[in-house]
C-alpha positions, 0 to 999 in steps of 0.5 A: 499500500503506497497511499501513505507515501503518496499523501506525504509526498503531496503534503511535502509539495504543498508545503514547498509551494507555500514556502515559495509563495511566502518567499515571493511575497518577501522578495516583492516587499524587499523590491528584489525584483530579479529574484522575484521574477525568476521565482514567479517564472519557475512557478509558471505563474504568468499573472504573478510575473505580470504583477512583478513587472507592474511593481517594477514599472511603478518605481522611479525609473521603472523602465530602466529597472525593468530593462536591467532585470529582463536583460539579466534573465536566462534565455529559458526565462526570457522565453517563458516571459515571451509566452506570458506577454503574448497573453498580456498583450491581448488585454488592454489593461496589461498591454502597456506592460507587455509592450515594455517587455517586448521593447526591452527584448527587441532592444537587447537581443540580437535578431538571430538570438530571438530567432533561436527562442522556442515558439518565437514564430507563434508569439510574433504572429500572436503579437502582430494583431494587437501591437 
């Protein structure tokens, strides 16, 4: 009978999720945006990533800070943000944040580098009608 083992594993995962949520909340409160972005991306939370981007843009020199943080993300994290912002861009409440991230990616990534991103073709096709 493996029921007890599975229940313990599920409980451990739930506790780990709660710890990560608390850590994310603390990072946002401390304005440690790069770590907050990385954690939200690793948790696969597009809405949380959007909230981090909004928090960055609210600060003084928000665009500059957003640029600094987006540039420092790993390639796989940038790919995840790209897929998230396709959805953000379709909503008029979030399109400005999506456009700010797109601008940063286009400014700091070489076209050849962008072409290597997984899902770039579908992302561009989805962004064009709303941009």
